[in-house]
KOLMI-657358 format. One record per atom (N, C-alpha, C): residue in one letter; atom name; x, y, z. Coordinates in nm, 3 decimals. Layout:
N
residuo a atomo CA east X north Y up Z
...
//
This chain:
68
residuo m atomo N east 17.297 north 15.919 up -2.307
residuo m atomo CA east 17.246 north 15.817 up -2.204
residuo m atomo C east 17.165 north 15.683 up -2.304
residuo l atomo N east 17.186 north 15.706 up -2.505
residuo l atomo CA east 17.169 north 15.571 up -2.558
residuo l atomo C east 17.296 north 15.509 up -2.541
residuo r atomo N east 17.406 north 15.556 up -2.528
residuo r atomo CA east 17.518 north 15.461 up -2.515
residuo r atomo C east 17.530 north 15.394 up -2.402
residuo w atomo N east 17.497 north 15.427 up -2.325
residuo w atomo CA east 17.465 north 15.357 up -2.183
residuo w atomo C east 17.362 north 15.249 up -2.210
residuo l atomo N east 17.307 north 15.271 up -2.312
residuo l atomo CA east 17.188 north 15.156 up -2.278
residuo l atomo C east 17.265 north 15.074 up -2.385
residuo l atomo N east 17.312 north 15.095 up -2.494
residuo l atomo CA east 17.340 north 14.991 up -2.600
residuo l atomo C east 17.459 north 14.891 up -2.501
residuo l atomo N east 17.553 north 14.966 up -2.451
residuo l atomo CA east 17.647 north 14.922 up -2.370
residuo l atomo C east 17.597 north 14.796 up -2.268
residuo g atomo N east 17.490 north 14.835 up -2.204
residuo g atomo CA east 17.465 north 14.773 up -2.086
residuo g atomo C east 17.389 north 14.614 up -2.156
residuo l atomo N east 17.311 north 14.685 up -2.264
residuo l atomo CA east 17.277 north 14.529 up -2.384
residuo l atomo C east 17.356 north 14.439 up -2.447
residuo l atomo N east 17.496 north 14.503 up -2.476
residuo l atomo CA east 17.581 north 14.454 up -2.471
residuo l atomo C east 17.630 north 14.340 up -2.426
residuo l atomo N east 17.645 north 14.377 up -2.292
residuo l atomo CA east 17.696 north 14.342 up -2.173
residuo l atomo C east 17.648 north 14.229 up -2.108
residuo y atomo N east 17.494 north 14.238 up -2.146
residuo y atomo CA east 17.422 north 14.115 up -2.086
residuo y atomo C east 17.379 north 14.049 up -2.190
residuo g atomo N east 17.431 north 14.088 up -2.336
residuo g atomo CA east 17.411 north 13.955 up -2.428
residuo g atomo C east 17.545 north 13.894 up -2.425
residuo l atomo N east 17.663 north 13.925 up -2.404
residuo l atomo CA east 17.776 north 13.886 up -2.398
residuo l atomo C east 17.759 north 13.729 up -2.256
residuo g atomo N east 17.721 north 13.810 up -2.146
residuo g atomo CA east 17.705 north 13.705 up -2.052
residuo g atomo C east 17.618 north 13.627 up -2.058
residuo t atomo N east 17.484 north 13.635 up -2.132
residuo t atomo CA east 17.419 north 13.530 up -2.117
residuo t atomo C east 17.499 north 13.424 up -2.247
residuo a atomo N east 17.504 north 13.507 up -2.342
residuo a atomo CA east 17.596 north 13.382 up -2.446
residuo a atomo C east 17.698 north 13.289 up -2.414
residuo l atomo N east 17.811 north 13.348 up -2.293
residuo l atomo CA east 17.859 north 13.261 up -2.207
residuo l atomo C east 17.819 north 13.199 up -2.157
residuo r atomo N east 17.726 north 13.211 up -2.089
residuo r atomo CA east 17.608 north 13.134 up -1.969
residuo r atomo C east 17.572 north 13.000 up -2.026
residuo q atomo N east 17.533 north 13.041 up -2.168
residuo q atomo CA east 17.444 north 12.963 up -2.231
residuo q atomo C east 17.553 north 12.861 up -2.315
residuo g atomo N east 17.688 north 12.872 up -2.346
residuo g atomo CA east 17.741 north 12.817 up -2.409
residuo g atomo C east 17.770 north 12.852 up -2.546
residuo w atomo N east 17.667 north 12.967 up -2.589
residuo w atomo CA east 17.666 north 12.975 up -2.737
residuo w atomo C east 17.826 north 13.034 up -2.812
residuo l atomo N east 17.893 north 13.080 up -2.669
residuo l atomo CA east 18.037 north 13.095 up -2.686
residuo l atomo C east 18.105 north 13.036 up -2.602
residuo e atomo N east 18.243 north 13.030 up -2.621
residuo e atomo CA east 18.350 north 12.977 up -2.575
residuo e atomo C east 18.473 north 13.030 up -2.595
residuo v atomo N east 18.539 north 13.069 up -2.470
residuo v atomo CA east 18.671 north 13.137 up -2.484
residuo v atomo C east 18.764 north 13.068 up -2.446
residuo q atomo N east 18.874 north 13.016 up -2.532
residuo q atomo CA east 19.015 north 12.931 up -2.491
residuo q atomo C east 19.086 north 12.985 up -2.444
residuo w atomo N east 19.064 north 13.002 up -2.327
residuo w atomo CA east 19.148 north 13.103 up -2.208
residuo w atomo C east 19.319 north 13.036 up -2.242
residuo h atomo N east 19.357 north 12.906 up -2.245
residuo h atomo CA east 19.450 north 12.850 up -2.284
residuo h atomo C east 19.527 north 12.926 up -2.371
residuo r atomo N east 19.464 north 12.919 up -2.501
residuo r atomo CA east 19.547 north 12.971 up -2.673
residuo r atomo C east 19.553 north 13.161 up -2.600
residuo l atomo N east 19.426 north 13.180 up -2.576
residuo l atomo CA east 19.449 north 13.323 up -2.525
residuo l atomo C east 19.592 north 13.358 up -2.483
residuo l atomo N east 19.577 north 13.349 up -2.339
residuo l atomo CA east 19.728 north 13.371 up -2.264
residuo l atomo C east 19.844 north 13.340 up -2.312
residuo h atomo N east 19.844 north 13.239 up -2.401
residuo h atomo CA east 19.969 north 13.153 up -2.458
residuo h atomo C east 19.999 north 13.307 up -2.581
residuo d atomo N east 19.892 north 13.311 up -2.640
residuo d atomo CA east 19.915 north 13.455 up -2.712
residuo d atomo C east 19.984 north 13.553 up -2.689
residuo a atomo N east 19.934 north 13.599 up -2.543
residuo a atomo CA east 19.944 north 13.716 up -2.481
residuo a atomo C east 20.066 north 13.742 up -2.435
residuo g atomo N east 20.149 north 13.603 up -2.430
residuo g atomo CA east 20.290 north 13.627 up -2.387
residuo g atomo C east 20.361 north 13.530 up -2.290
residuo l atomo N east 20.245 north 13.440 up -2.214
residuo l atomo CA east 20.250 north 13.376 up -2.107
residuo l atomo C east 20.299 north 13.253 up -2.179
residuo t atomo N east 20.412 north 13.232 up -2.188
residuo t atomo CA east 20.504 north 13.099 up -2.271
residuo t atomo C east 20.466 north 12.961 up -2.169
residuo f atomo N east 20.466 north 12.985 up -2.041
residuo f atomo CA east 20.497 north 12.882 up -1.952
residuo f atomo C east 20.343 north 12.776 up -2.011
residuo i atomo N east 20.236 north 12.846 up -2.055
residuo i atomo CA east 20.139 north 12.720 up -2.085
residuo i atomo C east 20.097 north 12.715 up -2.177
residuo d atomo N east 20.102 north 12.587 up -2.233
residuo d atomo CA east 20.068 north 12.519 up -2.323
residuo d atomo C east 19.944 north 12.550 up -2.401
residuo p atomo N east 19.931 north 12.580 up -2.537
residuo p atomo CA east 19.836 north 12.638 up -2.619
residuo p atomo C east 19.745 north 12.480 up -2.623
residuo e atomo N east 19.802 north 12.360 up -2.678
residuo e atomo CA east 19.693 north 12.285 up -2.660
residuo e atomo C east 19.627 north 12.227 up -2.550
residuo k atomo N east 19.702 north 12.242 up -2.438
residuo k atomo CA east 19.663 north 12.185 up -2.270
residuo k atomo C east 19.577 north 12.286 up -2.237
residuo p atomo N east 19.402 north 12.210 up -2.187
residuo p atomo CA east 19.344 north 12.326 up -2.125
residuo p atomo C east 19.368 north 12.376 up -1.968
residuo i atomo N east 19.354 north 12.520 up -1.945
residuo i atomo CA east 19.422 north 12.517 up -1.811
residuo i atomo C east 19.317 north 12.475 up -1.715
residuo q atomo N east 19.386 north 12.436 up -1.622
residuo q atomo CA east 19.337 north 12.357 up -1.463
residuo q atomo C east 19.392 north 12.489 up -1.346
residuo w atomo N east 19.297 north 12.629 up -1.363
residuo w atomo CA east 19.312 north 12.759 up -1.302
residuo w atomo C east 19.339 north 12.703 up -1.150
residuo n atomo N east 19.342 north 12.614 up -1.077
residuo n atomo CA east 19.395 north 12.586 up -0.926
residuo n atomo C east 19.550 north 12.512 up -0.998
residuo e atomo N east 19.599 north 12.496 up -1.072
residuo e atomo CA east 19.728 north 12.494 up -1.113
residuo e atomo C east 19.769 north 12.621 up -1.126
residuo l atomo N east 19.729 north 12.707 up -1.236
residuo l atomo CA east 19.764 north 12.802 up -1.280
residuo l atomo C east 19.835 north 12.899 up -1.146
residuo i atomo N east 19.690 north 12.924 up -1.072
residuo i atomo CA east 19.742 north 13.013 up -0.954
residuo i atomo C east 19.761 north 12.941 up -0.828
residuo l atomo N east 19.773 north 12.796 up -0.791
residuo l atomo CA east 19.845 north 12.781 up -0.697
residuo l atomo C east 20.008 north 12.710 up -0.727
residuo g atomo N east 20.003 north 12.670 up -0.869
residuo g atomo CA east 20.108 north 12.601 up -0.895
residuo g atomo C east 20.080 north 12.433 up -0.904
residuo a atomo N east 20.134 north 12.363 up -0.980
residuo a atomo CA east 20.137 north 12.214 up -0.997
residuo a atomo C east 20.185 north 12.130 up -0.879
residuo p atomo N east 20.035 north 12.039 up -0.831
residuo p atomo CA east 20.126 north 11.972 up -0.730
residuo p atomo C east 20.264 north 11.863 up -0.761
residuo e atomo N east 20.311 north 11.860 up -0.672
residuo e atomo CA east 20.421 north 11.750 up -0.691
residuo e atomo C east 20.410 north 11.627 up -0.722
residuo s atomo N east 20.313 north 11.565 up -0.729
residuo s atomo CA east 20.275 north 11.423 up -0.746
residuo s atomo C east 20.109 north 11.393 up -0.728
residuo e atomo N east 20.052 north 11.348 up -0.816
residuo e atomo CA east 19.902 north 11.318 up -0.773
residuo e atomo C east 19.851 north 11.268 up -0.667
residuo g atomo N east 19.921 north 11.175 up -0.608
residuo g atomo CA east 19.909 north 11.122 up -0.464
residuo g atomo C east 19.896 north 11.217 up -0.366
residuo a atomo N east 19.962 north 11.312 up -0.352
residuo a atomo CA east 19.971 north 11.397 up -0.233
residuo a atomo C east 19.875 north 11.494 up -0.243
residuo d atomo N east 19.757 north 11.516 up -0.277
residuo d atomo CA east 19.690 north 11.622 up -0.289
residuo d atomo C east 19.554 north 11.526 up -0.265
residuo q atomo N east 19.556 north 11.426 up -0.277
residuo q atomo CA east 19.439 north 11.339 up -0.259
residuo q atomo C east 19.427 north 11.311 up -0.114
residuo r atomo N east 19.315 north 11.306 up -0.023
residuo r atomo CA east 19.302 north 11.254 up 0.124
residuo r atomo C east 19.237 north 11.099 up 0.162
residuo k atomo N east 19.315 north 11.010 up 0.212
residuo k atomo CA east 19.282 north 10.905 up 0.248
residuo k atomo C east 19.171 north 10.907 up 0.342
residuo a atomo N east 19.048 north 10.808 up 0.303
residuo a atomo CA east 18.928 north 10.773 up 0.357
residuo a atomo C east 18.972 north 10.703 up 0.490
residuo p atomo N east 18.884 north 10.746 up 0.593
residuo p atomo CA east 18.930 north 10.687 up 0.699
residuo p atomo C east 18.868 north 10.517 up 0.697
residuo q atomo N east 19.005 north 10.444 up 0.760
residuo q atomo CA east 18.930 north 10.307 up 0.730
residuo q atomo C east 18.847 north 10.234 up 0.847
residuo p atomo N east 18.700 north 10.174 up 0.795
residuo p atomo CA east 18.615 north 10.144 up 0.910
residuo p atomo C east 18.677 north 10.025 up 1.001
//
């Protein structure tokens, strides 16, 4: 029972630390070290690009505002 309490307190503390910004996970370096070599360790990850793929051009994903 004591183990579950300590595990819960540890997870709560880590969650609080991540939310408050006391800890910072550099996912791009972690994933590159894990073997995902297509990730540049010096460039921060854009999660939408990782999941969906990079857009072909920057102007393609921007919607045009309607003309008055």
